[in-house]
Backbone atoms as SQL, in Angstrom:
CREATE TABLE atoms (id INTEGER PRIMARY KEY, chain TEXT, resi INTEGER, resn TEXT, atom TEXT, x REAL, y REAL, z REAL);
INSERT INTO atoms VALUES
  (1, 'A', 1, 'UNK', 'N', -91.085, -13.520, -43.978),
  (2, 'A', 1, 'UNK', 'CA', -90.955, -12.518, -42.935),
  (3, 'A', 1, 'UNK', 'C', -91.773, -11.287, -43.329),
  (4, 'A', 2, 'UNK', 'N', -92.505, -10.731, -42.379),
  (5, 'A', 2, 'UNK', 'CA', -93.317, -9.542, -42.616),
  (6, 'A', 2, 'UNK', 'C', -92.511, -8.312, -42.237),
  (7, 'A', 3, 'UNK', 'N', -92.508, -7.309, -43.106),
  (8, 'A', 3, 'UNK', 'CA', -91.842, -6.043, -42.826),
  (9, 'A', 3, 'UNK', 'C', -92.903, -4.952, -42.758),
  (10, 'A', 4, 'UNK', 'N', -92.819, -4.116, -41.747),
  (11, 'A', 4, 'UNK', 'CA', -93.773, -3.030, -41.584),
  (12, 'A', 4, 'UNK', 'C', -93.091, -1.697, -41.862),
  (13, 'A', 5, 'UNK', 'N', -93.862, -0.737, -42.352),
  (14, 'A', 5, 'UNK', 'CA', -93.386, 0.639, -42.449),
  (15, 'A', 5, 'UNK', 'C', -93.731, 1.291, -41.113),
  (16, 'A', 6, 'UNK', 'N', -92.868, 1.122, -40.121),
  (17, 'A', 6, 'UNK', 'CA', -93.167, 1.511, -38.751),
  (18, 'A', 6, 'UNK', 'C', -93.559, 2.978, -38.614),
  (19, 'A', 7, 'UNK', 'N', -92.970, 3.846, -39.395),
  (20, 'A', 7, 'UNK', 'CA', -93.220, 5.274, -39.243),
  (21, 'A', 7, 'UNK', 'C', -94.602, 5.689, -39.734),
  (22, 'A', 8, 'UNK', 'N', -95.313, 4.834, -40.387),
  (23, 'A', 8, 'UNK', 'CA', -96.627, 5.191, -40.909),
  (24, 'A', 8, 'UNK', 'C', -97.769, 4.499, -40.164),
  (25, 'A', 9, 'UNK', 'N', -97.462, 3.815, -39.097),
  (26, 'A', 9, 'UNK', 'CA', -98.461, 3.005, -38.409),
  (27, 'A', 9, 'UNK', 'C', -98.982, 3.691, -37.137),
  (28, 'A', 10, 'UNK', 'N', -100.100, 3.154, -36.671),
  (29, 'A', 10, 'UNK', 'CA', -100.666, 3.557, -35.389),
  (30, 'A', 10, 'UNK', 'C', -100.696, 2.318, -34.502),
  (31, 'A', 11, 'UNK', 'N', -100.318, 2.496, -33.257),
  (32, 'A', 11, 'UNK', 'CA', -100.249, 1.383, -32.306),
  (33, 'A', 11, 'UNK', 'C', -101.209, 1.638, -31.156),
  (34, 'A', 12, 'UNK', 'N', -101.856, 0.584, -30.710),
  (35, 'A', 12, 'UNK', 'CA', -102.764, 0.637, -29.571),
  (36, 'A', 12, 'UNK', 'C', -102.303, -0.464, -28.633),
  (37, 'A', 13, 'UNK', 'N', -101.909, -0.095, -27.436),
  (38, 'A', 13, 'UNK', 'CA', -101.377, -1.111, -26.536),
  (39, 'A', 13, 'UNK', 'C', -101.650, -0.801, -25.088),
  (40, 'A', 14, 'UNK', 'N', -101.470, -1.824, -24.264),
  (41, 'A', 14, 'UNK', 'CA', -101.672, -1.640, -22.842),
  (42, 'A', 14, 'UNK', 'C', -101.825, -2.957, -22.112),
  (43, 'A', 15, 'UNK', 'N', -102.467, -2.865, -20.964),
  (44, 'A', 15, 'UNK', 'CA', -102.563, -4.009, -20.061),
  (45, 'A', 15, 'UNK', 'C', -104.018, -4.256, -19.675),
  (46, 'A', 16, 'UNK', 'N', -104.406, -5.518, -19.740),
  (47, 'A', 16, 'UNK', 'CA', -105.671, -5.972, -19.163),
  (48, 'A', 16, 'UNK', 'C', -105.312, -6.701, -17.878),
  (49, 'A', 17, 'UNK', 'N', -106.015, -6.404, -16.809),
  (50, 'A', 17, 'UNK', 'CA', -105.887, -7.153, -15.559),
  (51, 'A', 17, 'UNK', 'C', -107.200, -7.893, -15.358),
  (52, 'A', 18, 'UNK', 'N', -107.126, -9.211, -15.315),
  (53, 'A', 18, 'UNK', 'CA', -108.342, -10.012, -15.192),
  (54, 'A', 18, 'UNK', 'C', -108.703, -10.220, -13.729),
  (55, 'A', 19, 'UNK', 'N', -109.916, -10.638, -13.508),
  (56, 'A', 19, 'UNK', 'CA', -110.310, -11.077, -12.172),
  (57, 'A', 19, 'UNK', 'C', -109.484, -12.321, -11.837),
  (58, 'A', 20, 'UNK', 'N', -109.257, -12.587, -10.565),
  (59, 'A', 20, 'UNK', 'CA', -108.443, -13.752, -10.183),
  (60, 'A', 20, 'UNK', 'C', -108.937, -15.038, -10.848),
  (61, 'A', 21, 'UNK', 'N', -107.984, -15.756, -11.455),
  (62, 'A', 21, 'UNK', 'CA', -108.284, -17.041, -12.070),
  (63, 'A', 21, 'UNK', 'C', -108.935, -16.972, -13.444),
  (64, 'A', 22, 'UNK', 'N', -109.105, -15.783, -14.012),
  (65, 'A', 22, 'UNK', 'CA', -109.792, -15.634, -15.301),
  (66, 'A', 22, 'UNK', 'C', -108.843, -15.334, -16.464),
  (67, 'A', 23, 'UNK', 'N', -107.530, -15.270, -16.194),
  (68, 'A', 23, 'UNK', 'CA', -106.579, -14.901, -17.241),
  (69, 'A', 23, 'UNK', 'C', -106.632, -15.852, -18.437),
  (70, 'A', 24, 'UNK', 'N', -106.654, -17.157, -18.209),
  (71, 'A', 24, 'UNK', 'CA', -106.645, -18.109, -19.320),
  (72, 'A', 24, 'UNK', 'C', -107.897, -17.995, -20.178),
  (73, 'A', 25, 'UNK', 'N', -109.032, -17.719, -19.554),
  (74, 'A', 25, 'UNK', 'CA', -110.277, -17.552, -20.303),
  (75, 'A', 25, 'UNK', 'C', -110.211, -16.306, -21.190),
  (76, 'A', 26, 'UNK', 'N', -109.655, -15.228, -20.645),
  (77, 'A', 26, 'UNK', 'CA', -109.509, -13.997, -21.423),
  (78, 'A', 26, 'UNK', 'C', -108.472, -14.183, -22.524),
  (79, 'A', 27, 'UNK', 'N', -107.372, -14.874, -22.219),
  (80, 'A', 27, 'UNK', 'CA', -106.359, -15.154, -23.245),
  (81, 'A', 27, 'UNK', 'C', -106.953, -15.935, -24.417),
  (82, 'A', 28, 'UNK', 'N', -107.773, -16.926, -24.124),
  (83, 'A', 28, 'UNK', 'CA', -108.407, -17.722, -25.177),
  (84, 'A', 28, 'UNK', 'C', -109.311, -16.852, -26.047),
  (85, 'A', 29, 'UNK', 'N', -110.096, -15.976, -25.424),
  (86, 'A', 29, 'UNK', 'CA', -110.994, -15.090, -26.172),
  (87, 'A', 29, 'UNK', 'C', -110.197, -14.103, -27.026),
  (88, 'A', 30, 'UNK', 'N', -109.120, -13.542, -26.473),
  (89, 'A', 30, 'UNK', 'CA', -108.286, -12.604, -27.223),
  (90, 'A', 30, 'UNK', 'C', -107.591, -13.288, -28.396),
  (91, 'A', 31, 'UNK', 'N', -107.137, -14.508, -28.191),
  (92, 'A', 31, 'UNK', 'CA', -106.478, -15.255, -29.263),
  (93, 'A', 31, 'UNK', 'C', -107.444, -15.507, -30.414),
  (94, 'A', 32, 'UNK', 'N', -108.658, -15.936, -30.093),
  (95, 'A', 32, 'UNK', 'CA', -109.670, -16.160, -31.122),
  (96, 'A', 32, 'UNK', 'C', -110.001, -14.854, -31.842),
  (97, 'A', 33, 'UNK', 'N', -110.169, -13.783, -31.072),
  (98, 'A', 33, 'UNK', 'CA', -110.474, -12.465, -31.628),
  (99, 'A', 33, 'UNK', 'C', -109.368, -12.004, -32.571),
  (100, 'A', 34, 'UNK', 'N', -108.109, -12.170, -32.164),
  (101, 'A', 34, 'UNK', 'CA', -106.990, -11.701, -32.989),
  (102, 'A', 34, 'UNK', 'C', -106.963, -12.415, -34.337),
  (103, 'A', 35, 'UNK', 'N', -107.273, -13.689, -34.335),
  (104, 'A', 35, 'UNK', 'CA', -107.287, -14.447, -35.595),
  (105, 'A', 35, 'UNK', 'C', -108.395, -13.953, -36.520),
  (106, 'A', 36, 'UNK', 'N', -109.534, -13.605, -35.951),
  (107, 'A', 36, 'UNK', 'CA', -110.655, -13.111, -36.751),
  (108, 'A', 36, 'UNK', 'C', -110.331, -11.746, -37.347),
  (109, 'A', 37, 'UNK', 'N', -109.844, -10.815, -36.519),
  (110, 'A', 37, 'UNK', 'CA', -109.628, -9.463, -37.050),
  (111, 'A', 37, 'UNK', 'C', -108.461, -9.394, -38.016),
  (112, 'A', 38, 'UNK', 'N', -107.457, -10.225, -37.821),
  (113, 'A', 38, 'UNK', 'CA', -106.341, -10.202, -38.775),
  (114, 'A', 38, 'UNK', 'C', -106.786, -10.713, -40.147),
  (115, 'A', 39, 'UNK', 'N', -107.835, -11.514, -40.194),
  (116, 'A', 39, 'UNK', 'CA', -108.378, -12.005, -41.472),
  (117, 'A', 39, 'UNK', 'C', -109.429, -11.064, -42.065),
  (118, 'A', 40, 'UNK', 'N', -110.169, -10.363, -41.213),
  (119, 'A', 40, 'UNK', 'CA', -111.327, -9.604, -41.703),
  (120, 'A', 40, 'UNK', 'C', -111.123, -8.095, -41.766),
  (121, 'A', 41, 'UNK', 'N', -110.154, -7.559, -41.034),
  (122, 'A', 41, 'UNK', 'CA', -109.910, -6.117, -41.046),
  (123, 'A', 41, 'UNK', 'C', -108.632, -5.835, -41.831),
  (124, 'A', 42, 'UNK', 'N', -108.818, -5.374, -43.048),
  (125, 'A', 42, 'UNK', 'CA', -107.689, -5.133, -43.938),
  (126, 'A', 42, 'UNK', 'C', -106.688, -4.129, -43.370),
  (127, 'A', 43, 'UNK', 'N', -107.147, -3.189, -42.580),
  (128, 'A', 43, 'UNK', 'CA', -106.282, -2.141, -42.031),
  (129, 'A', 43, 'UNK', 'C', -105.571, -2.553, -40.735),
  (130, 'A', 44, 'UNK', 'N', -105.901, -3.724, -40.199),
  (131, 'A', 44, 'UNK', 'CA', -105.225, -4.230, -38.995),
  (132, 'A', 44, 'UNK', 'C', -103.994, -4.997, -39.441),
  (133, 'A', 45, 'UNK', 'N', -102.820, -4.564, -38.994),
  (134, 'A', 45, 'UNK', 'CA', -101.562, -5.173, -39.414),
  (135, 'A', 45, 'UNK', 'C', -101.101, -6.281, -38.477),
  (136, 'A', 46, 'UNK', 'N', -101.451, -6.199, -37.215),
  (137, 'A', 46, 'UNK', 'CA', -101.025, -7.230, -36.282),
  (138, 'A', 46, 'UNK', 'C', -101.679, -7.050, -34.923),
  (139, 'A', 47, 'UNK', 'N', -101.763, -8.141, -34.199),
  (140, 'A', 47, 'UNK', 'CA', -102.402, -8.143, -32.893),
  (141, 'A', 47, 'UNK', 'C', -101.609, -9.112, -32.028),
  (142, 'A', 48, 'UNK', 'N', -100.813, -8.579, -31.120),
  (143, 'A', 48, 'UNK', 'CA', -99.953, -9.404, -30.282),
  (144, 'A', 48, 'UNK', 'C', -100.488, -9.460, -28.860),
  (145, 'A', 49, 'UNK', 'N', -100.441, -10.646, -28.273),
  (146, 'A', 49, 'UNK', 'CA', -100.922, -10.876, -26.914),
  (147, 'A', 49, 'UNK', 'C', -99.761, -11.484, -26.128),
  (148, 'A', 50, 'UNK', 'N', -99.462, -10.895, -24.971),
  (149, 'A', 50, 'UNK', 'CA', -98.340, -11.362, -24.163),
  (150, 'A', 50, 'UNK', 'C', -98.787, -11.731, -22.755),
  (151, 'A', 51, 'UNK', 'N', -98.164, -12.770, -22.203),
  (152, 'A', 51, 'UNK', 'CA', -98.316, -13.068, -20.786),
  (153, 'A', 51, 'UNK', 'C', -96.914, -13.321, -20.245),
  (154, 'A', 52, 'UNK', 'N', -96.701, -12.992, -18.990),
  (155, 'A', 52, 'UNK', 'CA', -95.403, -13.198, -18.355),
  (156, 'A', 52, 'UNK', 'C', -95.243, -14.685, -18.070),
  (157, 'A', 53, 'UNK', 'N', -94.086, -15.233, -18.407),
  (158, 'A', 53, 'UNK', 'CA', -93.897, -16.682, -18.257),
  (159, 'A', 53, 'UNK', 'C', -93.267, -17.089, -16.934),
  (160, 'A', 54, 'UNK', 'N', -92.756, -16.124, -16.170),
  (161, 'A', 54, 'UNK', 'CA', -92.105, -16.501, -14.911),
  (162, 'A', 54, 'UNK', 'C', -93.044, -16.472, -13.712),
  (163, 'A', 55, 'UNK', 'N', -94.331, -16.292, -13.959),
  (164, 'A', 55, 'UNK', 'CA', -95.312, -16.308, -12.879),
  (165, 'A', 55, 'UNK', 'C', -95.502, -14.972, -12.179),
  (166, 'A', 56, 'UNK', 'N', -94.712, -13.961, -12.518),
  (167, 'A', 56, 'UNK', 'CA', -94.815, -12.667, -11.845),
  (168, 'A', 56, 'UNK', 'C', -95.902, -11.768, -12.453),
  (169, 'A', 57, 'UNK', 'N', -96.435, -12.149, -13.596),
  (170, 'A', 57, 'UNK', 'CA', -97.438, -11.331, -14.257),
  (171, 'A', 57, 'UNK', 'C', -98.814, -11.415, -13.629),
  (172, 'A', 58, 'UNK', 'N', -99.005, -12.431, -12.800),
  (173, 'A', 58, 'UNK', 'CA', -100.300, -12.581, -12.144),
  (174, 'A', 58, 'UNK', 'C', -101.443, -12.678, -13.131),
  (175, 'A', 59, 'UNK', 'N', -102.415, -11.819, -12.954),
  (176, 'A', 59, 'UNK', 'CA', -103.617, -11.832, -13.781),
  (177, 'A', 59, 'UNK', 'C', -103.549, -10.798, -14.906),
  (178, 'A', 60, 'UNK', 'N', -102.328, -10.357, -15.269),
  (179, 'A', 60, 'UNK', 'CA', -102.167, -9.324, -16.302),
  (180, 'A', 60, 'UNK', 'C', -101.869, -9.927, -17.674),
  (181, 'A', 61, 'UNK', 'N', -102.400, -9.237, -18.687),
  (182, 'A', 61, 'UNK', 'CA', -102.181, -9.581, -20.095),
  (183, 'A', 61, 'UNK', 'C', -101.767, -8.290, -20.797),
  (184, 'A', 62, 'UNK', 'N', -100.703, -8.352, -21.590),
  (185, 'A', 62, 'UNK', 'CA', -100.238, -7.197, -22.349),
  (186, 'A', 62, 'UNK', 'C', -100.682, -7.361, -23.789),
  (187, 'A', 63, 'UNK', 'N', -101.179, -6.274, -24.381),
  (188, 'A', 63, 'UNK', 'CA', -101.652, -6.289, -25.768),
  (189, 'A', 63, 'UNK', 'C', -100.900, -5.244, -26.579),
  (190, 'A', 64, 'UNK', 'N', -100.674, -5.548, -27.841),
  (191, 'A', 64, 'UNK', 'CA', -100.055, -4.599, -28.752),
  (192, 'A', 64, 'UNK', 'C', -100.713, -4.790, -30.112),
  (193, 'A', 65, 'UNK', 'N', -101.473, -3.790, -30.551),
  (194, 'A', 65, 'UNK', 'CA', -102.200, -3.861, -31.810),
  (195, 'A', 65, 'UNK', 'C', -101.594, -2.853, -32.785),
  (196, 'A', 66, 'UNK', 'N', -101.492, -3.225, -34.054),
  (197, 'A', 66, 'UNK', 'CA', -100.892, -2.367, -35.071),
  (198, 'A', 66, 'UNK', 'C', -101.887, -2.155, -36.207),
  (199, 'A', 67, 'UNK', 'N', -102.048, -0.887, -36.584),
  (200, 'A', 67, 'UNK', 'CA', -102.991, -0.513, -37.629),
  (201, 'A', 67, 'UNK', 'C', -102.304, 0.359, -38.674),
  (202, 'A', 68, 'UNK', 'N', -102.852, 0.383, -39.878),
  (203, 'A', 68, 'UNK', 'CA', -102.289, 1.218, -40.932),
  (204, 'A', 68, 'UNK', 'C', -102.350, 2.702, -40.585),
  (205, 'A', 69, 'UNK', 'N', -103.338, 3.088, -39.773),
  (206, 'A', 69, 'UNK', 'CA', -103.495, 4.496, -39.396),
  (207, 'A', 69, 'UNK', 'C', -104.344, 4.590, -38.130),
  (208, 'A', 70, 'UNK', 'N', -104.325, 5.765, -37.518),
  (209, 'A', 70, 'UNK', 'CA', -105.181, 5.992, -36.349),
  (210, 'A', 70, 'UNK', 'C', -106.647, 5.917, -36.753),
  (211, 'A', 71, 'UNK', 'N', -106.965, 6.411, -37.935),
  (212, 'A', 71, 'UNK', 'CA', -108.336, 6.351, -38.438),
  (213, 'A', 71, 'UNK', 'C', -108.801, 4.899, -38.596),
  (214, 'A', 72, 'UNK', 'N', -107.895, 4.018, -39.036),
  (215, 'A', 72, 'UNK', 'CA', -108.253, 2.598, -39.173),
  (216, 'A', 72, 'UNK', 'C', -108.649, 2.022, -37.821),
  (217, 'A', 73, 'UNK', 'N', -107.944, 2.437, -36.779),
  (218, 'A', 73, 'UNK', 'CA', -108.304, 1.965, -35.434),
  (219, 'A', 73, 'UNK', 'C', -109.665, 2.531, -35.024),
  (220, 'A', 74, 'UNK', 'N', -109.812, 3.846, -35.113),
  (221, 'A', 74, 'UNK', 'CA', -111.022, 4.513, -34.617),
  (222, 'A', 74, 'UNK', 'C', -112.280, 4.201, -35.423),
  (223, 'A', 75, 'UNK', 'N', -112.169, 4.190, -36.742),
  (224, 'A', 75, 'UNK', 'CA', -113.348, 4.081, -37.596),
  (225, 'A', 75, 'UNK', 'C', -113.678, 2.658, -38.044),
  (226, 'A', 76, 'UNK', 'N', -112.684, 1.766, -38.047),
  (227, 'A', 76, 'UNK', 'CA', -112.938, 0.398, -38.492),
  (228, 'A', 76, 'UNK', 'C', -112.891, -0.569, -37.318),
  (229, 'A', 77, 'UNK', 'N', -111.749, -0.625, -36.659),
  (230, 'A', 77, 'UNK', 'CA', -111.560, -1.635, -35.615),
  (231, 'A', 77, 'UNK', 'C', -112.442, -1.392, -34.386),
  (232, 'A', 78, 'UNK', 'N', -112.357, -0.214, -33.811),
  (233, 'A', 78, 'UNK', 'CA', -113.083, 0.060, -32.557),
  (234, 'A', 78, 'UNK', 'C', -114.596, -0.035, -32.722),
  (235, 'A', 79, 'UNK', 'N', -115.089, 0.161, -33.938),
  (236, 'A', 79, 'UNK', 'CA', -116.529, 0.116, -34.188),
  (237, 'A', 79, 'UNK', 'C', -117.003, -1.210, -34.773),
  (238, 'A', 80, 'UNK', 'N', -116.080, -2.156, -34.914),
  (239, 'A', 80, 'UNK', 'CA', -116.445, -3.415, -35.567),
  (240, 'A', 80, 'UNK', 'C', -117.344, -4.285, -34.688),
  (241, 'A', 81, 'UNK', 'N', -118.115, -5.127, -35.338),
  (242, 'A', 81, 'UNK', 'CA', -118.975, -6.052, -34.595),
  (243, 'A', 81, 'UNK', 'C', -118.125, -7.030, -33.788),
  (244, 'A', 82, 'UNK', 'N', -116.933, -7.367, -34.290),
  (245, 'A', 82, 'UNK', 'CA', -116.056, -8.291, -33.572),
  (246, 'A', 82, 'UNK', 'C', -115.540, -7.666, -32.274),
  (247, 'A', 83, 'UNK', 'N', -115.161, -6.376, -32.325),
  (248, 'A', 83, 'UNK', 'CA', -114.688, -5.687, -31.122),
  (249, 'A', 83, 'UNK', 'C', -115.806, -5.580, -30.090),
  (250, 'A', 84, 'UNK', 'N', -117.002, -5.275, -30.551),
  (251, 'A', 84, 'UNK', 'CA', -118.136, -5.181, -29.625),
  (252, 'A', 84, 'UNK', 'C', -118.467, -6.537, -29.012),
  (253, 'A', 85, 'UNK', 'N', -118.366, -7.581, -29.802),
  (254, 'A', 85, 'UNK', 'CA', -118.603, -8.932, -29.280),
  (255, 'A', 85, 'UNK', 'C', -117.554, -9.298, -28.226),
  (256, 'A', 86, 'UNK', 'N', -116.296, -8.922, -28.481),
  (257, 'A', 86, 'UNK', 'CA', -115.238, -9.204, -27.510),
  (258, 'A', 86, 'UNK', 'C', -115.508, -8.488, -26.184),
  (259, 'A', 87, 'UNK', 'N', -115.914, -7.236, -26.256),
  (260, 'A', 87, 'UNK', 'CA', -116.239, -6.478, -25.036),
  (261, 'A', 87, 'UNK', 'C', -117.320, -7.186, -24.234),
  (262, 'A', 88, 'UNK', 'N', -118.336, -7.668, -24.924),
  (263, 'A', 88, 'UNK', 'CA', -119.423, -8.391, -24.249),
  (264, 'A', 88, 'UNK', 'C', -118.919, -9.703, -23.639),
  (265, 'A', 89, 'UNK', 'N', -118.000, -10.351, -24.329),
  (266, 'A', 89, 'UNK', 'CA', -117.517, -11.666, -23.911),
  (267, 'A', 89, 'UNK', 'C', -116.561, -11.597, -22.723),
  (268, 'A', 90, 'UNK', 'N', -115.695, -10.563, -22.681),
  (269, 'A', 90, 'UNK', 'CA', -114.679, -10.539, -21.612),
  (270, 'A', 90, 'UNK', 'C', -114.808, -9.385, -20.629),
  (271, 'A', 91, 'UNK', 'N', -115.643, -8.417, -20.938),
  (272, 'A', 91, 'UNK', 'CA', -115.754, -7.235, -20.079),
  (273, 'A', 91, 'UNK', 'C', -115.971, -7.565, -18.610),
  (274, 'A', 92, 'UNK', 'N', -116.828, -8.518, -18.325),
  (275, 'A', 92, 'UNK', 'CA', -117.136, -8.888, -16.944),
  (276, 'A', 92, 'UNK', 'C', -116.012, -9.700, -16.285),
  (277, 'A', 93, 'UNK', 'N', -115.007, -10.108, -17.077),
  (278, 'A', 93, 'UNK', 'CA', -113.884, -10.885, -16.546),
  (279, 'A', 93, 'UNK', 'C', -112.674, -10.006, -16.231),
  (280, 'A', 94, 'UNK', 'N', -112.783, -8.694, -16.514),
  (281, 'A', 94, 'UNK', 'CA', -111.667, -7.782, -16.309),
  (282, 'A', 94, 'UNK', 'C', -111.827, -6.969, -15.028),
  (283, 'A', 95, 'UNK', 'N', -110.735, -6.854, -14.311),
  (284, 'A', 95, 'UNK', 'CA', -110.677, -5.997, -13.129),
  (285, 'A', 95, 'UNK', 'C', -110.298, -4.579, -13.544),
  (286, 'A', 96, 'UNK', 'N', -109.396, -4.483, -14.553),
  (287, 'A', 96, 'UNK', 'CA', -108.909, -3.183, -15.009),
  (288, 'A', 96, 'UNK', 'C', -108.439, -3.313, -16.449),
  (289, 'A', 97, 'UNK', 'N', -108.453, -2.194, -17.142),
  (290, 'A', 97, 'UNK', 'CA', -107.984, -2.133, -18.529),
  (291, 'A', 97, 'UNK', 'C', -107.323, -0.781, -18.713),
  (292, 'A', 98, 'UNK', 'N', -106.061, -0.782, -19.111),
  (293, 'A', 98, 'UNK', 'CA', -105.320, 0.455, -19.315),
  (294, 'A', 98, 'UNK', 'C', -104.674, 0.409, -20.698),
  (295, 'A', 99, 'UNK', 'N', -105.229, 1.187, -21.636),
  (296, 'A', 99, 'UNK', 'CA', -104.761, 1.168, -23.021),
  (297, 'A', 99, 'UNK', 'C', -104.463, 2.593, -23.480),
  (298, 'A', 100, 'UNK', 'N', -103.512, 2.724, -24.409),
  (299, 'A', 100, 'UNK', 'CA', -103.155, 4.024, -24.976),
  (300, 'A', 100, 'UNK', 'C', -102.804, 3.858, -26.442),
  (301, 'A', 101, 'UNK', 'N', -102.916, 4.969, -27.188),
  (302, 'A', 101, 'UNK', 'CA', -102.534, 4.981, -28.591),
  (303, 'A', 101, 'UNK', 'C', -101.155, 5.599, -28.769),
  (304, 'A', 102, 'UNK', 'N', -100.440, 5.145, -29.797),
  (305, 'A', 102, 'UNK', 'CA', -99.074, 5.597, -30.032),
  (306, 'A', 102, 'UNK', 'C', -98.829, 5.858, -31.516),
  (307, 'A', 103, 'UNK', 'N', -98.057, 6.900, -31.788),
  (308, 'A', 103, 'UNK', 'CA', -97.541, 7.170, -33.130),
  (309, 'A', 103, 'UNK', 'C', -96.027, 7.028, -33.056),
  (310, 'A', 104, 'UNK', 'N', -95.436, 6.466, -34.083),
  (311, 'A', 104, 'UNK', 'CA', -93.988, 6.311, -34.130),
  (312, 'A', 104, 'UNK', 'C', -93.339, 7.668, -34.393),
  (313, 'A', 105, 'UNK', 'N', -92.257, 7.967, -33.672),
  (314, 'A', 105, 'UNK', 'CA', -91.519, 9.204, -33.904),
  (315, 'A', 105, 'UNK', 'C', -90.242, 8.930, -34.690),
  (316, 'A', 106, 'UNK', 'N', -89.908, 7.691, -34.896),
  (317, 'A', 106, 'UNK', 'CA', -88.726, 7.316, -35.660),
  (318, 'A', 106, 'UNK', 'C', -88.349, 5.893, -35.329),
  (319, 'A', 107, 'UNK', 'N', -87.351, 5.406, -36.041),
  (320, 'A', 107, 'UNK', 'CA', -86.856, 4.067, -35.750),
  (321, 'A', 107, 'UNK', 'C', -85.351, 4.042, -35.969),
  (322, 'A', 108, 'UNK', 'N', -84.676, 3.335, -35.106),
  (323, 'A', 108, 'UNK', 'CA', -83.237, 3.149, -35.248),
  (324, 'A', 108, 'UNK', 'C', -82.482, 4.402, -35.589),
  (325, 'A', 109, 'UNK', 'N', -81.698, 4.360, -36.658),
  (326, 'A', 109, 'UNK', 'CA', -80.832, 5.477, -37.031),
  (327, 'A', 109, 'UNK', 'C', -81.596, 6.679, -37.566),
  (328, 'A', 110, 'UNK', 'N', -82.925, 6.539, -37.783),
  (329, 'A', 110, 'UNK', 'CA', -83.713, 7.681, -38.242),
  (330, 'A', 110, 'UNK', 'C', -83.960, 8.692, -37.124),
  (331, 'A', 111, 'UNK', 'N', -83.812, 8.266, -35.874),
  (332, 'A', 111, 'UNK', 'CA', -84.077, 9.146, -34.751),
  (333, 'A', 111, 'UNK', 'C', -82.864, 10.034, -34.537),
  (334, 'A', 112, 'UNK', 'N', -83.081, 11.334, -34.500),
  (335, 'A', 112, 'UNK', 'CA', -81.993, 12.283, -34.334),
  (336, 'A', 112, 'UNK', 'C', -81.265, 12.010, -33.023),
  (337, 'A', 113, 'UNK', 'N', -79.970, 11.932, -33.096),
  (338, 'A', 113, 'UNK', 'CA', -79.164, 11.694, -31.894),
  (339, 'A', 113, 'UNK', 'C', -79.117, 10.238, -31.469),
  (340, 'A', 114, 'UNK', 'N', -79.583, 9.335, -32.330),
  (341, 'A', 114, 'UNK', 'CA', -79.565, 7.916, -31.946),
  (342, 'A', 114, 'UNK', 'C', -78.148, 7.407, -31.844),
  (343, 'A', 115, 'UNK', 'N', -77.975, 6.347, -31.118),
  (344, 'A', 115, 'UNK', 'CA', -76.659, 5.754, -30.914),
  (345, 'A', 115, 'UNK', 'C', -76.244, 5.023, -32.189),
  (346, 'A', 116, 'UNK', 'N', -75.050, 5.293, -32.631),
  (347, 'A', 116, 'UNK', 'CA', -74.513, 4.649, -33.840),
  (348, 'A', 116, 'UNK', 'C', -73.732, 3.404, -33.450),
  (349, 'A', 117, 'UNK', 'N', -73.724, 2.372, -34.303),
  (350, 'A', 117, 'UNK', 'CA', -72.957, 1.160, -33.987),
  (351, 'A', 117, 'UNK', 'C', -71.466, 1.442, -33.947),
  (352, 'A', 118, 'UNK', 'N', -70.717, 0.592, -33.281),
  (353, 'A', 118, 'UNK', 'CA', -69.266, 0.748, -33.133),
  (354, 'A', 118, 'UNK', 'C', -68.578, 0.693, -34.461);
């Protein structure tokens, strides 16, 4: 089991909306990309790809990427040859892309005023 120090990480996540009928092609490219970067980018902690299984997600794909730091995302991942290749490979298959960066403010009982167990 992998344990992360959540409070020290940077997260990049959001939604890709593909052109009609292109979701599976984009999913395949993202899956291949995630395997490459998890092996080659030491500062990348994880790359999760989600699709809705009940058919309501349509042409949307949810992504959640985890990095050791915001700098690791900006200076290593975003500028990598693999990221640029992915943009070239799937950019024309996307209708929309909405991504944001996140810093953890706490977890569980570390958050002030969090709900305590019974």
